[in-house]
N, C-alpha and C positions, 0 to 999 in steps of 0.2 A: 445543450451547451449553454453555459452562462455567458452573459455579456461582459465586456471589458470592465474591470473594477469590481465585479460581483464575486463573492466567495461561494464556491460550490457547497451545496447542502451537506455533503459528507464531511467536508472540512469544518464546517460550523459546529459539528458535534464534538470536536476534539477540545480537550482542556490543555492548558499550557503543560509542557513537559512530555507531550505525546508526539509520536512520529508515525506517519502512515507508511507501512511497508507494502509496496504494490505487488503483493504476492498472495496467492491462495495456498502456497506450499507450506504446510504447518511445520515441517522440519526446518525450512529456511527461517521462518518466523521465530521458532524456538531458539535457533542459534543466534539470530540477531538480538533477540530479547536478552539472552545471557551476556552477550558482548556489551550491550548498552546499559544494563542494570546498574553497574558501578557508577554511572554518570547521572543516574536519576531520570533517565529517559525511558519511557514506556512505549515500545512499539505497538501499533495497532494494525492488524492485517486488513487487507482489502476485504476479506471474507467477513470480518467483524463489522465492517461498515456497510455490508450488503452490496458491495460493488461487484459488477458482473465480471466473470472471467473473460479474458480476451480470447478471440478466435485465434488459434495458432495452427493454421492450415498449411503453412509453408513447409518446405522440405529442409530448410536451413534456419539457423538462428537469425540471420540477416533478413530472410524473407518474412519471418514472423515479426520482426521489429519494424517493418515498413508500414 
């Protein structure tokens, strides 16, 4: 975890006009990419930044979000 005021390493890799999509689901990323393309925003998936997939061991969406 980075300290207050520090920019995480993954974020420092991004150029202006890019947006991190916190998903490893390529279908979702593809849909978001199509929606944002007309605005000149290029989504970058969590997988492209080598971010780990979260553990989703809960039995509900709420449990996995905690």
